[in-house]
C-alpha positions as CSV (number, residue, x, y, z in Angstrom):
1,M,172.3,130.4,145.4
2,T,172.5,130.9,149.1
3,V,171.7,128.0,151.4
4,T,171.4,128.4,155.1
5,V,170.9,125.5,157.6
6,Y,169.7,126.5,161.0
7,S,170.6,123.5,163.3
8,T,171.2,122.4,166.8
9,P,173.9,120.1,168.2
10,R,173.3,116.4,168.4
11,C,170.3,116.7,166.0
12,P,170.0,113.5,163.8
13,Q,167.9,115.3,161.2
14,C,170.3,118.2,161.1
15,N,173.2,115.9,160.6
16,A,171.4,113.9,157.9
17,T,170.6,117.2,156.1
18,K,174.2,118.5,156.2
19,R,175.6,115.1,155.1
20,Q,173.3,115.0,152.1
21,L,174.2,118.6,151.1
22,D,177.9,117.7,151.5
23,R,177.5,114.6,149.3
24,M,175.8,116.7,146.6
25,G,178.4,119.4,146.8
26,V,176.0,122.1,147.8
27,A,177.7,124.9,149.8
28,Y,175.8,126.1,152.8
29,R,176.1,128.3,155.8
30,E,175.3,126.7,159.1
31,I,173.8,128.6,162.0
32,D,173.7,126.9,165.4
33,V,170.5,128.3,167.0
34,S,171.5,126.9,170.4
35,S,174.3,129.6,170.5
36,D,172.5,132.3,168.4
37,P,169.5,133.6,170.3
38,E,168.7,136.1,167.6
39,A,168.5,133.4,164.9
40,L,166.3,131.2,167.3
41,A,164.0,134.1,167.9
42,M,163.7,134.8,164.2
43,L,162.8,131.2,163.5
44,H,160.2,131.1,166.3
45,A,158.7,134.3,165.0
46,A,158.3,132.7,161.6
47,G,156.6,129.7,163.2
48,Y,159.4,127.1,163.1
49,R,159.7,124.8,166.1
50,Q,161.8,122.0,164.8
51,A,165.4,121.8,163.5
52,P,166.8,121.9,160.9
53,V,165.3,124.8,159.1
54,V,166.8,125.0,155.5
55,V,166.4,128.3,153.6
56,A,167.4,128.4,150.0
57,D,166.5,131.3,147.6
58,G,163.2,132.1,149.3
59,Q,162.2,128.5,149.8
60,A,162.3,127.2,153.4
61,W,161.4,123.9,155.1
62,T,162.0,122.2,158.4
63,G,163.1,118.7,159.2
64,Y,165.1,116.2,157.0
65,R,163.5,116.4,153.6
66,P,165.4,114.2,151.1
67,D,163.0,115.1,148.3
68,L,163.5,118.8,148.7
69,L,167.3,118.3,149.2
70,R,167.4,116.4,145.9
71,E,165.5,119.2,144.1
72,L,168.0,121.7,145.6
73,G,171.0,119.6,144.5
74,A,169.6,119.4,141.0
75,R,169.2,123.2,140.8
76,V,172.7,124.0,141.9
77,P,174.6,122.6,138.9
78,A,172.1,124.0,136.5
79,E,172.5,127.5,138.0
80,A,176.3,127.2,138.1
81,T,176.5,126.6,134.4
82,A,173.9,129.3,133.5
């Protein structure tokens, strides 16, 4: 599973999202949209206006979503053993 977190510096919701992913042992790629104008433009074109944006296997959401992060964490071990 590929997980990407689009974030900005000093973003409390971004930091909370990354901390929860770290605690669950979910590997992710972080893209800082404040230093990547192409990524920022892509997110704006998709309608996102808030960080973080989490993209995981075709599912995407914005903001700190502990419910969706728990679902994601539950899927990772199941897929790793499949």
